[in-house]
C-alpha positions in Angstrom: -27.2 -4.1 122.2 -26.3 -7.3 123.9 -29.9 -7.9 125.0 -31.0 -7.6 121.4 -28.5 -10.3 120.4 -29.7 -12.6 123.2 -33.3 -12.1 122.0 -32.4 -12.8 118.4 -30.2 -15.7 119.1 -32.9 -18.4 119.3 -34.4 -17.2 116.0 -30.9 -17.3 114.3 -30.2 -20.8 115.7 -33.7 -21.9 114.6 -33.0 -20.8 111.0 -29.6 -22.4 111.0 -30.9 -25.7 112.3 -33.7 -25.8 109.8 -31.5 -25.0 106.9 -28.9 -27.6 107.9 -31.4 -30.3 108.7 -33.3 -29.9 105.4 -30.3 -30.4 103.1 -29.1 -33.8 101.7 -31.1 -35.8 104.3 -32.0 -38.4 101.7 -28.5 -39.0 100.5 -26.3 -41.7 102.1 -23.3 -40.6 104.1 -20.2 -40.4 101.9 -17.0 -39.3 103.6 -15.5 -38.6 100.1 -18.3 -36.3 99.0 -17.0 -33.2 100.7 -15.7 -31.7 104.0 -19.2 -31.7 105.7 -19.7 -35.4 105.5 -16.0 -36.2 105.9 -15.3 -34.1 109.1 -18.7 -33.9 110.7 -21.4 -36.3 109.7 -19.3 -39.5 109.1 -17.3 -39.2 112.3 -20.4 -38.7 114.4 -22.2 -41.6 112.6 -19.2 -43.9 113.1 -18.8 -42.9 116.7 -22.4 -43.7 117.5 -22.1 -47.1 115.7 -18.9 -47.8 117.7 -20.4 -47.0 121.1 -23.6 -48.8 120.2 -21.6 -52.1 119.9 -20.2 -51.5 123.3 -23.5 -50.6 125.0 -25.6 -53.6 124.3 -26.7 -52.5 120.9 -28.5 -49.4 122.2 -28.2 -46.2 120.1 -30.0 -44.3 122.9 -27.1 -45.0 125.2 -24.6 -44.3 122.5 -26.1 -40.9 122.0 -25.7 -40.3 125.7 -22.0 -41.1 125.6 -21.5 -38.9 122.5 -23.3 -36.1 124.2 -21.0 -36.3 127.2 -17.9 -36.3 124.9 -19.2 -33.3 123.0 -19.9 -31.3 126.2 -16.5 -32.2 127.6 -14.9 -30.9 124.3 -16.6 -27.5 124.7 -15.9 -27.4 128.4 -13.0 -24.8 128.0 -15.6 -22.4 126.4 -18.0 -23.1 129.3 -15.2 -22.3 131.8 -14.5 -19.1 129.9 -18.2 -18.3 130.2 -18.1 -19.0 133.9 -15.1 -16.7 134.4 -16.7 -13.9 132.3 -20.0 -14.2 134.3 -18.1 -13.8 137.6 -16.3 -10.8 136.3 -19.6 -9.3 135.1 -21.0 -9.7 138.6 -17.9 -7.8 140.0 -18.4 -5.0 137.5 -22.1 -4.5 138.3 -21.5 -1.4 140.6 -19.3 0.2 137.9 -21.9 -0.6 135.2 -24.6 1.0 137.3 -22.5 4.2 137.7 -22.1 4.4 134.0 -25.8 3.9 133.4 -26.7 6.6 135.9 -24.1 9.0 134.7 -25.0 8.7 131.0 -28.7 7.9 131.3 -29.5 10.5 128.7 -26.8 9.5 126.3 -27.1 5.9 125.1 -24.2 6.1 122.7 -21.8 7.4 125.4 -23.2 4.8 127.8 -22.3 2.0 125.3 -18.9 3.4 124.7 -18.0 3.6 128.4 -19.5 0.1 129.0 -17.3 -1.3 126.2 -14.3 0.5 127.6 -14.9 -1.0 131.0 -15.3 -4.5 129.5 -12.0 -4.1 127.6 -10.1 -2.9 130.6 -11.2 -5.9 132.6 -11.0 -8.5 129.8 -14.7 -9.2 129.9 -16.6 -10.6 126.9 -20.3 -10.1 127.5 -21.1 -12.5 124.7 -19.1 -15.4 126.2 -22.3 -17.1 127.2 -23.3 -17.5 123.6 -20.2 -19.4 122.5 -21.0 -22.9 123.8 -24.5 -22.7 122.2 -23.2 -21.4 118.9 -20.5 -24.1 118.8 -23.1 -26.8 119.3 -25.2 -25.7 116.3 -23.0 -27.4 113.6 -22.8 -30.4 115.9 -26.6 -30.5 116.1 -27.0 -30.3 112.4 -24.3 -33.0 111.8 -26.0 -35.2 114.5 -29.3 -34.9 112.7 -27.7 -35.8 109.4 -25.8 -38.7 111.0 -29.1 -40.1 112.4 -31.5 -39.8 109.4 -28.8 -40.8 106.9 -27.7 -43.9 108.9 -30.3 -46.6 108.3 -29.4 -48.5 111.4 -29.9 -45.4 113.7 -32.9 -44.2 111.8 -34.8 -47.5 112.2 -33.5 -48.2 115.8 -36.0 -48.4 118.6 -35.0 -47.1 122.0 -37.6 -47.2 124.9 -40.9 -46.2 123.3 -39.5 -44.2 120.3 -38.0 -44.9 116.9 -34.9 -42.7 116.8 -35.3 -41.7 113.2 -38.9 -40.4 113.5 -40.6 -37.8 115.7 -42.0 -38.9 119.1 -45.7 -39.7 118.5 -46.5 -39.1 122.2 -44.7 -35.8 122.4 -42.9 -37.0 125.6 -39.5 -36.1 124.3 -40.5 -32.6 123.1 -42.0 -31.9 126.5 -38.9 -33.2 128.3 -36.6 -31.2 126.0 -38.6 -28.0 126.6 -38.8 -28.6 130.4 -35.1 -29.4 130.8 -34.2 -26.3 128.7 -36.4 -24.1 131.0 -34.8 -25.6 134.1 -31.3 -25.2 132.7 -31.9 -21.5 132.0 -33.6 -21.0 135.4 -30.5 -22.6 137.1 -28.2 -20.3 135.1 -30.2 -17.3 135.9 -30.1 -18.1 139.7 -26.4 -18.7 139.6 -25.6 -15.7 137.4 -27.9 -12.9 138.6 -25.9 -10.3 136.6 -27.3 -11.9 133.4 -30.9 -12.3 134.5 -32.1 -9.5 132.4 -30.5 -10.9 129.3 -31.7 -14.4 129.9 -35.3 -13.5 130.8 -36.4 -13.5 127.1 -34.5 -16.8 126.4 -36.1 -18.5 129.4 -39.5 -18.5 127.8 -38.8 -18.2 124.1 -36.2 -20.9 123.7 -38.1 -23.8 125.5 -41.1 -23.1 123.2 -38.9 -23.2 120.1 -37.2 -26.4 121.3 -40.6 -27.9 121.8 -41.8 -27.0 118.3 -38.6 -28.2 116.7 -38.6 -31.5 118.7 -42.1 -32.2 117.6 -41.0 -32.4 114.0 -37.4 -33.7 114.2 -36.2 -37.3 114.6 -36.5 -38.4 118.2 -32.7 -38.8 118.6 -32.2 -35.0 118.4 -34.5 -34.0 121.3 -32.9 -37.0 123.1 -29.6 -35.3 122.6 -31.0 -32.0 123.9 -32.3 -33.7 127.0 -29.0 -35.3 127.7 -27.2 -32.0 127.1 -29.5 -30.0 129.3 -29.1 -32.5 132.2 -25.3 -32.3 131.7 -25.5 -28.5 131.9 -27.7 -28.5 135.0 -25.2 -30.8 136.8 -22.3 -28.8 135.5 -23.8 -25.5 136.7 -24.1 -27.0 140.2 -20.4 -27.8 140.4 -19.3 -24.6 138.7 -21.6 -22.0 140.3 -23.1 -23.7 143.3 -19.9 -25.3 144.3 -18.0 -22.1 144.0 -20.3 -20.4 146.4 -19.5 -23.0 149.0 -15.8 -22.4 148.4 -15.3 -25.6 146.6 -14.0 -23.9 143.5 -11.2 -21.4 143.5 -11.1 -18.4 141.1 
């Protein structure tokens, strides 16, 4: 059941992102028009404007700082994911016993697996939460970019942040860093390798396709976020293997 959810997750996120990014993109940001603009789009737009003024007028650097802030805000969920993945690794022998014992009874196998998870306080879907939480942020970020004329028309390096990258460099980097991020996670969490196998190839392709059509600032955010995750994974998983991180 959980593998099916992991396989469907990229499709669900893709639909959500498309639906969110296609609505009201031609309207100016109005914090008084409703809770979406007031609590999501306007704060992000204002924050990027504020950091831009501190960072030599560069929105590309402002997006980097905003990315770090967002990832730090969801760090508690990431730590919960880390704890859950370690518990899943410890439960692998018990899960194998259940699978062997009830190999001809799928329903009973799922019931016993859920009971084992509940007894040990493990949430097998904990790995989805950071990604799910980021989806409204991604949609709000897209709106904050294309509905803010200063960001939309700003040039950073070779790209105009409000238009797709004409050279496809950002889509390629976004897909590549997504693949590397998932590869690192698979190596550090071998217990979830089967669940992540489908995502490893499907999600980078979907990221590439979306990045080809979206404003350059969005895949730039993905690249920053993926790099953050890769470094974070080293300190959480790699560091713990060396004894640098206690349970």
